[in-house]
N, C-alpha and C positions, 0 to 999 in steps of 0.2 A: 816251625821252618816252614810247614806246608803252605800257611797263609802268606808267607814271604813270596815264595816261588808264584802262587797264584797272583799276588800284586805286580810282580815283574811280568807276568805274562799278560795281563791286563793293559800294562803300559806298552809292553811290545806290539801287542795287537793294535794300539790306539796309534802308535808311530806308523805301522804298516798301513793303517786305515787312511792317515792322513797323507802318507806318500802315494797311496793309490786314487786319494780324491782330488789330486792336483796334477797339472799338466806343467808345473813350472820347474821340475827338478830341483827341488830345494836342498838347503843345505842343512846340517845338524842343528845349527843355530836358528834356522828359520823353523824349522819342526818343533825345536825347544820352545820357542817364542809363542808358537801357535798352540801348543798342548798344555804350557804352565798354567794357564787360567783354570783348565779343567782338572790337572793334577798338581796342587800346590806344592807337593813334596817332590815332584819329578826334578832331577838334576840333568844338567848338560852332559855329565859323564854317563848317566843311564841312557841318554840318547845315542850317543857314541856307541857305547857297548851293544845296544840292541840293533842299531844299524850293521854293526859287525856281524852279529848272529843271523840277522836277516840276510845279508850278503852271503854269509857261510852256507846258509840253508837254501840258497838259491831264489829267495823272494824278492831281493833287490839287487841292483847293481850300482856300482859306483861309477860315474862318469869322469871321475879324475878331478884335478884341482882346477877350477875356472874361475878366473878373477881372483884369486888368493883363497878360495874356499871349495872343499870337496863337495859335488853336487851328486845327488842320487836319484834314481828311477826306478820305480816298481814295476814298469814294463821291462820284463827280462827278455822278451822275444827280440831276436836280431833287428834293429832298426838304425836308421842313421839319425844324426842331430845337426843342427846349425846353431853355432855360438855366435851371439852378437858381438862383434868387435866394439861398439859403442856402449852399449848398457849391460852386456854380461849375459842376457837372457839366453837360456837354453830351449831350442825349439825342436819338436819332433818333426823331420821332413821325409817324405817319400823318395826312396832310393831302392835301386836293386843291390841287394847285399850279395857278396860272394856265395857261391853254391859250393857242394862238395867237390865238384871238379877244380874249381880254384884252390881250395884246401889241399887237395891232392897235389896239384901242379907245384904250388909253393912248397910243399913238404918234399916233393921229389926232387925240385931243383935246388933247394937249400939244405937239404939232409935234416932240417928240423921238422918238428911235429906241430903244425898250425892246429890251434884247438878253437881260438875264437877271433873274431874281427870287430873292430871299432872303426866306424865311419864318421867323422866329424867334418862337417863344412863351416867355414868361417866367413863372416860377412855381416850383413844388417838383417835384424829382425823385421817384420812387417811395420811396427810402429816407427822404428828409427828410419827404416827406408822412405815411410811416408813423410816424415819430418824431414828428412834431407831433401827430399823431393819438393816439398813446399818451401823450403828456405831457399832452394836453387831458383824455384819460379819468382819468388818475392825480390831475389837478387838481380834477376834477368827481366823483371817486368813481364813476365808471361802470364 
């Protein structure tokens, strides 16, 4: 039994490392495809279970379902994202996140207890924005 627990721990660490080594905010399926060649006995269920444990432990966050797939981020510090409406990419973006005062105000005004915040912009990622600009220039002969 001890060997099995260590085996799962290595896989969990590999999942976390893969998540930390990317800025693409991958899906469980993407992580599975990346790690399967290194861990032939890895299952998609194992990836999902370990992502759940990593989320429970505060080592990763779920960004919710984007383009039909749940996306994950190993950067658990409060920060904003932009979701590309064209290709579905998720990009970290600089933004001023609400501070304690805003949490206190929301809690006071609503009677709720605000604990976390998620700030998501929607628009075009740099690649799609560049492509749209190029297409527009080609259409207008610019």
